[in-house]
N, C-alpha and C positions, 0 to 999 in steps of 0.2 A: 504494500500500500504506500502511496506517495504521501509524505508528511512534510510539514514546514513549520519553522518558528515564526514566520511572518505571513499571516493569512489575510491581512487587510488589502482589498483590491480597489478601494475607493480613494487611496491617497493621492494627493495632488503633488505637482512638482515643487519641491522646496525652493524658497527664494534663493537666487544666485546660482542655481544649478540648471537653468533652463536649456543650456546647450548639451546636457548629459542625456544621451538617448538610451544607453544601456548601463545599468549599475548592478554588478554582481558582488554579493557580500557573503563571505564564509560559506560558499556553496560546497556541499559534500554529498557524495553519492555512494551508497553501500548496496551491494547485491548479496542475497543469501546464496549459500552453496553448501554442498554436503560436508565440506571441511570447515565450515564456519563462515562468518561474515567477511565479504571481500570489499575493502574500502578502495573503490576505483578512483574517486576524486576526494581530496581532503582540503577543505577550507580555502577554496580558490576565491580571490577577490580582485576585481578590477572595474574601472569605469571606462566608458567609451563616449567620446563627445561627437557632436554632429560633424559629419564629413571626415572624421578621423579613420585611419586604417591601423588595426592592431594585428600583428602576426603572432601566432602561438605555435611553437615548435617543440620537438622532443621525439624520443624514440617510440616505437610501437609499444602500446601498453602503458604509456605515461599518463593517460587520462584526457588527452586533447579532445577526442571525438565525443567521449561520454559527457564532458562538460557542456559541449554545444547541444547535445541531445537533451540534456537536462533542462537547459534554458528554453529549448523549443517544446518541451513537454512530450517528447517522443520516446521516452524510456519505457520498458515494460512495467506492468503494474506492481510487480514484486520488488522494484527498485525503491530504496528508501532515500528520499531527497530531503536534505536539510539546508537551511540557509535562505538566501534571498536572491532573486533575479528580477529586476524591474526594467520594463521598457516604457520610456516616457513617463516614469514615475508610477506606472501600474505594476503591481506585484503579479507575476505570472506563475511562480512556483506554487503548486497546490490548487491551481484553477481546474475546474472540471472541463471535460472535453468540449462541451458546448460553448463555454466561456473562452477557452484558449483558442478555439477555432476562429473567433472574431479578431484575435490578435495575430495569430500565425498566418503568414501570407499577406497580411495587410500592413502591420507595423513592423514586423520582423519576418524575414524570409530566409530560407536555407538552400544552399546548393550542395548536393550530395556528391560523394566521390565517384560512384558508378552510375552514369546517366541511364544506362540500359535497364537497370533495376528500379530506378526512380520514375521512369516513364511507363505508362500503360501500353503494352504492345498491341491492344485491340482497338485503340483510338488513334486518329491522325494527330500529327503534331499541332496543327491549327486548332483542333478541338480542345486539346489539353491546355494550350495557352489561353484560349477563350474561356475555358472552364474556370481558370484562376481569376480571370477578370469578373466573370459573372458571380463568383462566390462572394465578392466584397463590394461590387458596384451595381447600382440599379440601372443597367443599360440593356438594350436588346441584343439578340444574338448577332445581328448584322454589325452592330457597333463593336461588339466583343471580338469578332473575327477581323474587323478592320484594325483594332488595337493589336491583335496577334500578328498581323502582317507588318505593322509598323515596328513591332518588337523584333521580328526576325531580321528586318532590314538594319535595325540599330545594332544588333549583335554580329552583323557582318556575314550572314548566311547568303550565298549566291542564289539567284533565282528564287526569291522568297515566295512568289505566287505559286510556283510548282511545289516547293517544299512544304507549304502549308497543308497540302492534300496528301502528303506521304506519311507512312508509319515509321516509328522509331528504327525498326530493323533495316529500313531502306537508306538510312543516313550513316555517315561515317562516325567514328568515335568523337572527333572534334566537333562535328555539327551537332551531335546529340548533346554534348556538354554545353554548347551555345544555346540550344533549345531550353535546357534546364535553367540557364542564366536568364533567358527571356521570361520563363515562368516566374522566377524569383522576383524580377523587377516589374512584373505586370501591374502591380498596384502601388508602385513607387514607395516601397517600404522605407522606414527610417534606419533599419539595421539589416544588413545582409551578412549571414554567416556562410562562408565557403569552406567546406570540409574536404581537404585534399582535392581541389577541383582539377588538377593537372597531373595527378600521379601516374595514370596509365597511358598518357599521351606522348607521342613523339615530340621532340623539342620544337619543331617548326609549328606543329599544331598547338603545343603549349603556348607559344608566343601569341598565336591568334586568339586563344581562349582568354589569356590574360589581358589582351587588348580589348576583347569584348567585355570583360569584367570591369575594366577601367571606364569603358563607355557607359556601362550600367550605372556605375557610381556617379559619373558626371551628369547623366540624365536624371537620376533620382535624387542626387544629393545625399545618398545613404552613407552611413558609417559602415565599415567593413571589419569583420573578424575573419582573418585568413589563417586557416589551420593547415599546416604542411610540415613535411620533414626536409624540404628543399630550402636550405638557407639562402641560396641565390635568388629564389623567387621572393622571399620576404625582404631581402636587401633592396630590391628595386621597387617594391610596391606597398610598403607599410611605413607608418610614422613611428610606431612603437613596437616592441617585441617582448613577448613573454615566453620564458623557457620552462617547460614542465618536466618533472622527473618524479617517479614513484607516486603519482596522483596529486602532487603539489606544484605550485608555482615556485621555482627556485631562483629565478632572476627575472627582472622586468625593468625596462627603461627605454629611452629613445633609441632608435635602431642604430645610429652611429655610435652611441655610448656602448651598447652591448657588443657590437662587432669589433670596435677598436679598443675598448677598455673593459673586457668582461671581468666580473667580480665573483664569479662562481666557477670552480674548477670544471664542472660539467660543461658549461657553455664554452669554456676555453678548449676543452677536449673535443667538442663537436666541431669547432672551427679548425682544429688541427687535423681532424680526420678527413677533411674534404680534399679531393684532388681538384686542382684549380687550373683553368686555362691560362691564367696570367702569371703562372709560376713555372720555373724550370722543372724538368723531370727529376733532376738531382735532389730536389727537396723531398725527403722521405716522409711519408704519411705517419702521423703519430696517433694511432688508434687508442681508444679507451679500453683498457683490458677488462675482462670479465663481462658479465651480462646484467641487464636490469633486474632488480629484485622481484621476487614473487610478491604480489600484493596480499597474498594470504599469510605471508610470513615476512613482513617488513622488518628489517634490522632495527635494533634499538638505536636511538639517536638519529643522526643524519642518514637518510636512505642511500646516499651516494658514498658514504664512508668506506664500504668494502672495496670500492673501485678507485678511491681517491688517493693519489700519492701524498697529499698533504695531511691526511687524516691523523689525528692524535686522540688521546684518551677521551677528551671532552666530546669529540665528534661521535664516539660510540656510546656516549651516555646521554647527551642532551641534543634534542632536535633544534637546529638553528631557526630563528625567525627571519622573516623577510624584512630586512632593515637596510637603510641607506648609510653611507659613510660620509661624515661631514668633513670640513676643511682641516680639522685637527686629527683626522684618522679615527674618530670615535664612531661607533655604530649607533645610529639613532632611528627611532620610529618616525615614519612620515604618514600622513593621511592618504588613503587610497585615491582621493581626488587629485592629489599632486601628480599629474601625469608627466611632469618634467623630471621627477625624481628617478634615480637609478638605484634600485634595491636588489639585494641578493641574500639568499639564505645560506650563509657560510660564516662559521665562527672566525675565520681568518681571511676574510675577503680583502682587507687592506693590504695583505701580503702579495696580492696579485697585481699590484700597480706595475704597469708596463711589462707584464709577464707574457712570454710567448709559449705556444703549446709544447715546443721542444724543451723548454725550461722545466716544465712540470712532469711531462710524460717522457722522461729521458730514457727510460729502459727500452723504448721502442724505436729510438732514433738511431741513425747510422752515423759513425764518426766521420769527421771532415775528410780524413785521408782516404777512407773507403769511397766516399762520394766523389772525390776528385779523381781517383783511379778509374772508377766506373765511367765517369763523365768523359775522361780522356779516351778510354777504350771505345766508347760509343761514337765519339767524334771522329776517330780514325776510321772506324768501320763505315760511317756514313760518307766520309770523303772518298773512300775507295769505291763505294757503291755509285756515287755521283760520277766518278771518273769514267766508269764503264757504261754510263747511261742507264743504270738499273737493268743490267743484262738479263735476258730471259733464257739464257743457257743454263748449264748445270751449276755454275758458280757465280758468285756475286762480285768477284774482283778482290775480295779480301781473304781468299783461300777457303771460305766455307762452301760446302756443297749444297745444292738445292735438294732437300730431302723429300719434298712433296711437290709435285708439279701438276698443273691443270692447264689444258689447252682446248680452247674453243668449246667450252662446256655448255650444253643446252639441255634444258629440262622443260617439257611441256606436259601439263596435266590435261586429260580430256574432259570436256564438258558434255554430259549426256542428257538426253531428253527424259522427261518424266514418263511414267506409264510402264506397261509390261515390256514393250520393245524399246530398250534404251539405246537410241541411236546417238552417234557422236555428232554434236551440233556445233562444236567449237573447241577451243583449247585455251588454257591459261598459260601464258608464256612466263613461267616463274624465273627461269634463268636463260639468258639469251646470248650465248657465245662469249663467255668470260675466260680469261687466262690469268693464272696466278703462279707464283713460286714461293715456297716456304723454305727458308734456309736453316741450317743447323744452328741451334742455340739462339734462335730469333723469335720475336713476337711480331706476327703480322696481324693487324686488326682489320676486320671487315665491318664497315659501318654503313648505316643508312636507316631510313624510316621503316616502320613495320610494313611488311608486304613487299619489300624490295628484292627478296630472294636470298638474304644472308643465311638463314637457318637451312634452307633447301640446299644451298651450296655446300654447307658443312656436312650435311647428311649424304650428299652425293660423293664428297671426297672420302667418306668412310664406307661408301657402297651400302649404306642402309637403305637407299632407294637407288634405282638404276637410271642412268642418264638417257636422254633421247639420242644424243650424239655427243662427241667429244672424247677427249683422252684424259685419264688420271694416272699418274705414275708415282710410285714410291720406291726410291733408291733403284731406279731403272726398271722396276717391274710394273707391267701394265695392269693396274687394278681394274680398269673398266671392262676388261675381257675375261675376268676371273669369275668362276662359279662360287657360290657361297662356301662350298667345301674347300676350294682353293684359297679363299680369303681367310679362312679360320685361323691358320697359323700366324698371319700378318696382323691379326687383331691384338696380339700381344704388344705390338709396337704402336698401334693407332688407337687411342682411347678418347672418349667423349665425356665431358662434364656438362650436365644439363642445367637449365635455368632454374627450375623449381626442384630443390633437393628433396622436399617432402614427397612430391609425386614420383620421384625417380628411385626412392628407397622403399623396399618392401616392408610394410608396417608389421608383418607377422614374423620377421626375422630379427635376431639380435644384430647389433652392429658388427660383432666379430664374424657372424655368418655372412653378412652382407659384403664385408671386405674380402672374406676368404672365398666367396663364390667363384670369382673369375679364376682363382688358382685351382679350385677343384675341377672346373670345366676343362682347364688345360692340363690336367693330370698331375698336379703337385700333391705330394703326400701330406697327410693331415698334420703331422708333427711340424714339418717345415712351414706349413700354412699358419699355424698358431703363432709361431715365433715371428713370422713376417707380419701378421696382423698387429702384434704388440709394437713392432718397429714402426709400422705405418701410422699408428695412432699417435705415437710420440713425435713422429716426423711432422704431422699436421697440427701439433699443438694440443692434443688431447691426452688424457691419462689412460693407461692400459686397462684400468678397471671399468672404463666406459664401455668396453666391449660387450659386457653382459646386459647392457640396456637396450631399449628399443627406440626407433627414430623419434617417436612422439615425446620422448623424455628430454629432448635436446632443443636448444634455441635454433633459429634459422641459420645463424652463422656457423654453429657447431655442425648442423646437418650438412651444410655445404662443405665443410672440412671433411666430413665422413665420405661425401661423394667424391672429393678429390683423392682421399686415401684409397677408395675402391678403384679409381681410375689408375692409380700408381701401382696397384698390386702386382702387375705383370712386368714392371720395369719398362714402360713404354718409351718410345723416342719422341712421339708427337702427341700433344694433348689438344683437342679441339674443344674450346670453352664457349658454350652457347649462352650468352648473357649470364655469366656465373655470379654476378654481384648485384643484378638489377632489383632483386626482391629483398635486399638486405638494408637495414638501417645504416646510416652513414658511418657510425662508429664501428659497427661490425664489418661493414664493407671494407674499411681501411685495413683491418686485420687480415682479411682474406686476400686483399691485393698484395700486402707485404709478404704473406705466405707464398703466393704464386711466384713472386720475384725471388724469394729465397730458394724455393724448390728449383727454379730454372738455373740459378747459379750453382746449386749443389749437385744437381743431377744432369745438367746439360740438356734440358728439355727444349723442344721447339713448340711454340704455341700458335694456334690460329684462334684469335680472340674476337668472337662475334659480339657486337655491342651497338647500342644506339647512343650511349653516353660518351660524348667526346671528351669530357673532363677525365674520365677514367682511362680512355684510350690514349690521351696525350701522356698520361703518367706511366703507362705500362708498355706501350708499343714501340717497336723500332721502325716499322713501316706501316703505312695505312693505305687501304684500298676502299674507296667510297663507291657504294652501289646505289643505283636508282633504277627502279622498274626493270630489274633483271640484268642490267648492264653496269660495268665499271665505268665511272665517269671521271675519276681522278685517282692517281696513285703516286706515292713518293715516300721519302723518309718522313718521320714524325716532325722533325724541325722544318722541313720544306713545306709540308702541308699546313702546319699551324702558323708559321711565320708569314707565309705569303700564298694562301690558297688561290688557285687560278680559275676553277670552274664556278659558275654562279651558284650551283647547288651546294657545293662545299662551303662557299662563303656564307650562304644562308644558314647552313647547319651550325657552323661555328658561331655566327652572330647570334643565333637563337639561344645558345647555352647561357643561362644566367650566371653572373659572377657573384660570389659571396662577399661583396664589397659595396656598401651603399653608394659611395661617391662614384666609383668607376661604373657601376651598373646603371646609374641614373644619368650619366653624362655621355656614355658611348653611343655611337650611331648604330642603328639597326639596319640589316638588310632583310626586308620582310618578304616572305613567300606567301602568296595567297592561294586559296583553293585547296583541294585535296588531291592525293595521288590518283592518277587515272587508273582505270581497271586494267590489270595485266592481260585480261581476255581481249581487250581492244586498245592496245597502246597507240599513242599518237604517231603519225608518220614523221619521218625525218628525225629531228632531235626529240627524244621522249620527254625532256624537261621543259620544252618550249611553252607548254600550256600554263606553267607556273613561274616562268623565268622573269625576274624583274628587268633584266637587260633587254629581253625580247619585247617586253611591253613598253619600255620607256626610252631605250637608247638606240635601237637599230632602225635603219632605213627600211623602206618597203622592199628593196632588192635583197637586202641582207636577211630580212624575215623570210623571203621566198626560199633562200638557201636552207634556213633552219627547218622549214616545213617539208622540203623535198629531199634533202640529203642527210642521212644519218652521219654524225661526226665520228671520225675514227679516234682511237686512243693514241695520241701522238706524243713523242718525247720532245719537250721544248728546249733540250740541250743540256740539262743537268740531271737527268734521270727522273725528273718530275714530269709525269705524263698526265694529260687531261683530254677529254673528249668534248671539245666545244669549238665551234667555228671561229668564235670571236673571244677567246679566253684572254684574261688579263689578270696577272697576279695583283692581289690587294693585301696590304698589311692591316690587320684588324686590331692588333694590340701594340 
């Protein structure tokens, strides 16, 4: 049952606080469970003023989304909600459904993380937007549909008249998210809560959605609560930031203060865990060791103390309050209405003055001599590669052999008609004639938006699916012509790490059995397998006793480490990593990235790293190949590609990655890509990127456009081993 200490719903706005649109005081949420009460949110307080944007960040399970659901009155009935949440002075905690329905969608609206589940699949997009209008306004259906059309135009959906009549499944993910934004702003609410609105989107689509969200705020004048784990997104779109950990707010202040002068070790650790586009690869990530605490068994004192390098005895005894630090270095309490204050829940926050992540999390950093040696080795290898023009023969000019080669690889999937007689009526051109080389002890990144063919290429290289045409070679052996029986011995050398570790691990097997399974399949004796399992667990940073547990007993980062240990069981030469860190929190992600780098150095592995996150790619890759709609449009060394990308698509991808730096993020110029990726079943003629290309739309003459429409550009070397497939490419420095 939902309860509250503040039940008065007739309160008026107190004098002097007329610009406060949302006031949250000591909000707590507890869920019942078989193991006892679970305190998901603990005494969260903040105020939001008209037109202001507040970002709330933290790892999964920190209580971010539960806080917003409690404010919206969307928690299950067994949730116990205490404290206060007022919208325009009206208490909404404890309201009955009929009462809160008048507030929800009218004064306060919410944008959910997954638009496909928040939109009704049996109604058209236009009907659902109009429904939101009709729920709170006394207008006719015709006027409501006109408002729906206006909103679709406002959020930047192309051909709004056509989209109005379509169903959610007929729209792309980015379009669906913009429809949800349109629903939220239908009645010009005073507060919009956006719960991870860009999490599952590609960076180019993310940029479009964030632009639509800014347009919604400008149109309605609404204040915004932006919940996300992406510190780059909040850096460029909020005024203040709140950091949550263990169900509590542990730091809050103006966005520049928190980013440049964090006062809580956890916030400093989050910033150090981020791979950044504006930093050199030699800067080693500094992950936060350990995992977030179980809310059922929170540690005594500070919840972060078990993971904090600064922790002392008082941290394990007394939970710190959210306090500010005055000019004398004293910790003082400030009213929640003081939105300019920088507060932190740390007993020793004053010691973090001018601290860097490497100062605190020293155990995970690399010493300067090691960094310098690695940097010099990489520089020499890249220079050698550039001298030979990125040779596509068996060696790269630095003595390394091409261990895995792909030539003119094509994969088309048939489209069949419905009914009993399933005729072939078309084909999806998933991969359209790509060529790649992976060298020994190298990381080659394959990047691009969802649906560009990255994962299909990875599976073709492992012969998990058969190609339509083309050649795949491993150490001179033609994989493309081998039968499954012939491929089996080679699978010892070629292994795959999947994106979702939970889905790829058998929940009925112990970790030891999961890791030992490849060895049993390939005939290794049980005694040797047990010893090897213990070695592998220690190699990936887990304890040998973890072998007796099941996958569901581990965190996401630990499960990914188990997947990596399984892939290493047969001592492979090549690991194909399919989005291995995309599902992980930033602090956990950093630890897995560092692990992959250490394993490559220790074991001499070669990686094909499939990803859409260019920040991670810049940190881990030696070379990068950019894919768009089944084709490679640009390839080169990491330094070449990120310092001066030549293809308009690569430039747009890099430009769309948000930087976790408020000043840089708000002042840099953007290269905006509009529209969605065309269907691979019917790709555009000529250059496949021309339908979304900013250069094609704004810079080219009519004759130049004709060439883009009629002639597919070839992947050509511009003289330094840096190749691109654009008729009118031009290198641009973005940082």
